[in-house]
C-alpha positions as CSV (number, residue, x, y, z in Angstrom):
1,M,5.0,-261.9,109.7
2,L,4.1,-259.3,107.0
3,N,6.7,-260.8,104.6
4,N,4.3,-263.7,103.8
5,I,1.4,-261.6,102.5
6,G,1.1,-262.2,98.8
7,L,-1.4,-261.1,96.2
8,P,-4.3,-263.3,97.4
9,G,-3.8,-261.9,101.0
10,L,-3.8,-258.3,99.7
11,L,-7.0,-259.0,97.7
12,L,-8.7,-260.5,100.7
13,I,-7.7,-257.4,102.8
14,A,-9.0,-255.1,100.1
15,V,-12.4,-256.9,99.9
16,V,-12.8,-256.9,103.7
17,V,-12.0,-253.1,103.8
18,L,-14.5,-252.5,101.0
19,V,-17.2,-254.4,102.8
20,L,-16.6,-252.7,106.1
21,F,-16.3,-249.1,104.9
22,G,-18.2,-249.1,101.6
23,R,-17.2,-247.6,98.3
24,G,-18.2,-244.0,99.1
25,K,-16.2,-243.8,102.3
26,I,-13.1,-245.2,100.6
27,S,-13.3,-242.8,97.7
28,S,-13.7,-239.8,100.0
29,L,-10.7,-241.0,102.1
30,M,-8.6,-241.4,99.0
31,G,-9.6,-237.8,97.9
32,E,-8.4,-236.5,101.3
33,V,-5.1,-238.4,100.9
34,G,-4.6,-236.8,97.5
35,K,-5.3,-233.3,98.9
36,G,-2.8,-234.0,101.7
37,I,-0.1,-235.1,99.3
38,T,-0.7,-232.0,97.1
39,A,-0.5,-229.7,100.2
40,F,2.7,-231.4,101.3
41,K,4.3,-231.0,97.8
42,K,3.3,-227.3,97.8
43,G,4.8,-226.8,101.3
44,V,8.0,-228.4,100.3
45,S,8.2,-226.3,97.1
46,D,7.4,-223.1,99.1
47,G,10.1,-224.0,101.6
48,S,12.7,-224.6,99.0
49,K,11.9,-221.3,97.3
50,E,12.1,-219.5,100.7
51,L,15.5,-221.0,101.3
52,E,16.8,-219.9,97.9
53,D,15.5,-216.4,98.5
54,S,17.1,-216.2,101.9
55,S,20.4,-217.4,100.5
56,D,20.3,-214.8,97.7
57,S,19.8,-212.0,100.3
58,A,22.6,-213.1,102.6
59,R,24.8,-210.2,103.6
60,D,28.2,-209.8,105.1
61,V,28.0,-209.0,108.8
62,T,31.7,-208.8,109.4
63,P,32.5,-205.8,111.7
64,A,34.3,-203.0,109.9
65,D,37.2,-203.2,112.4
66,A,38.0,-206.8,111.3
67,E,38.3,-205.7,107.6
68,K,40.8,-203.0,108.6
69,D,42.9,-205.6,110.5
70,K,43.0,-207.8,107.4
71,A,44.4,-204.9,105.2
């Protein structure tokens, strides 16, 4: 069903949305979407930094007795 929507259909949908919501509401909505994307990217960046930091501080938790058995 959605495969048949072309450029004229998308333009019609855009005009209807603009008439229903108005220019101010749409611009504020797009601003909120932009803030959400920025916050998501920051969260992903912070998460990857946290994973890198935790892998750097990984330590060996092998019991001392096991090391003696290996030698």
